[in-house]
C-alpha positions as CSV (number, residue, x, y, z in Angstrom):
1,M,49.2,28.2,76.9
2,K,50.9,28.9,73.7
3,I,50.6,32.4,72.3
4,N,50.4,32.6,68.5
5,R,51.7,35.7,66.7
6,Y,51.2,37.3,63.3
7,V,53.8,36.6,60.6
8,D,54.1,38.8,57.6
9,I,51.9,36.9,55.2
10,S,53.7,38.3,52.1
11,T,56.6,36.0,53.0
12,I,54.4,32.9,53.0
13,D,53.9,30.8,49.8
14,R,50.8,28.8,50.6
15,E,47.4,30.6,50.5
16,A,45.9,28.3,53.2
17,K,48.7,29.3,55.6
18,K,48.2,33.0,54.8
19,D,44.5,32.7,55.5
20,Y,45.1,30.8,58.8
21,I,47.5,33.4,60.1
22,D,45.7,36.5,59.0
23,R,42.2,35.6,60.1
24,H,43.4,34.7,63.6
25,S,45.6,37.8,64.2
26,P,44.3,40.8,66.0
27,F,45.4,44.2,64.6
28,V,45.4,47.4,66.7
29,H,44.3,50.6,64.9
30,C,44.8,53.9,66.6
31,E,46.5,57.3,66.5
32,K,50.1,57.4,67.6
33,T,49.6,60.3,69.9
34,A,47.0,61.0,72.6
35,K,46.2,63.6,75.3
36,K,46.4,62.8,78.9
37,G,43.0,62.5,80.6
38,E,41.0,62.6,77.3
39,K,39.1,59.7,75.8
40,F,41.2,57.8,73.2
41,N,39.8,55.4,70.6
42,V,41.5,52.1,69.9
43,K,40.0,49.8,67.4
44,V,41.0,46.1,67.4
45,K,40.1,44.2,64.3
46,M,40.5,40.4,63.7
47,G,42.3,39.8,60.4
48,D,43.3,42.2,57.7
49,E,42.5,40.3,54.5
50,Y,40.7,37.1,55.5
51,P,37.5,36.9,57.6
52,H,37.2,34.5,60.5
53,P,34.4,31.9,60.8
54,D,31.5,32.5,63.1
55,E,30.4,28.9,63.7
56,F,29.1,27.0,66.8
57,D,32.5,25.4,67.5
58,H,34.8,28.0,65.8
59,Y,34.6,31.7,66.6
60,I,36.5,34.5,68.3
61,S,35.5,34.2,72.0
62,Y,37.2,37.4,73.2
63,I,39.4,40.4,72.3
64,Q,41.5,42.1,75.0
65,L,43.4,45.4,74.9
66,W,46.7,45.5,76.9
67,D,49.1,48.3,77.9
68,G,52.3,46.3,78.6
69,E,51.3,43.9,81.4
70,N,48.1,45.7,82.3
71,M,44.8,44.6,80.7
72,L,42.8,47.7,79.9
73,A,39.6,46.2,78.5
74,Q,37.9,43.0,77.1
75,A,35.0,42.3,74.8
76,N,33.4,38.9,74.8
77,F,31.7,37.3,71.8
78,T,29.4,34.2,71.5
79,A,28.9,31.9,68.5
80,G,26.5,33.7,66.1
81,A,27.5,37.2,67.2
82,L,28.5,37.9,63.6
83,G,25.3,36.3,62.2
84,N,27.0,32.9,61.6
85,Q,28.9,34.5,58.7
86,A,32.6,34.7,58.2
87,D,33.6,38.3,59.1
88,H,36.2,40.5,60.9
89,A,35.2,40.7,64.5
90,E,36.1,44.1,65.7
91,V,35.7,46.3,68.7
92,D,36.3,50.0,69.6
93,F,37.8,50.5,73.1
94,K,37.5,54.0,74.6
95,I,40.3,54.5,77.1
96,V,41.7,57.5,79.1
97,P,45.5,57.4,79.0
98,K,47.7,58.8,81.8
99,K,51.1,58.0,80.3
100,N,52.8,56.7,77.2
101,M,51.4,53.3,76.2
102,K,52.6,50.1,74.6
103,L,49.3,48.6,73.3
104,T,48.8,45.0,72.3
105,A,45.7,43.0,71.6
106,M,45.0,39.4,72.6
107,S,42.3,37.3,71.1
108,F,41.1,33.8,71.6
109,C,39.8,31.5,68.9
110,T,37.8,28.6,70.2
111,K,39.5,26.2,67.8
112,H,43.0,27.7,67.3
113,G,43.9,29.3,70.7
114,L,45.4,32.5,71.8
115,W,46.7,35.2,69.4
116,Q,48.7,38.4,70.1
117,S,49.0,41.5,67.9
118,D,52.2,43.5,67.3
119,E,52.9,46.3,69.8
120,V,51.7,49.8,69.0
121,L,53.4,52.7,70.8
122,V,51.3,55.7,71.7
123,E,52.9,58.9,73.0
124,V,50.7,60.7,75.6
125,S,51.1,64.4,76.1
126,E,49.7,66.9,78.6
C-alpha cells in the first residue's frame, strides 16, 4: 500500500492541491519532553487549514499513533462521526513513555488511502 506524506503546502501553487494534501495529513501535537512513567498527552489532528469530509463513502477511518515501528494506539471512526460535516478529526492519546520516542501518526481515508505525519521527537527523562 502506498503511504502518502505531507508536503509543505506553501510551496504549492494550486489551491485544490493544497486542500487535498492538508486535509488528508495527520499532525502530531505534543510537548517535546516527557517524564518516564507519567501519562503524556499526544493530540493527532487531521489537517491544519482544510477540513476533511465526513461522508458515507469519504471519511477518516482511523488514526494511529506510532513510536518508530511500534504502534502505541489507534482510534477508529465511522461515517457520520463528525456529524456529516467537513471537520478536523482529532484524538487525544494518553500514553506512558519509558524511553525517548520518535512519534508519527498514520491515518486512513476511505477514498484517498494511507497518510503519514512528520516525525516528532520526544525526550523522556527520569
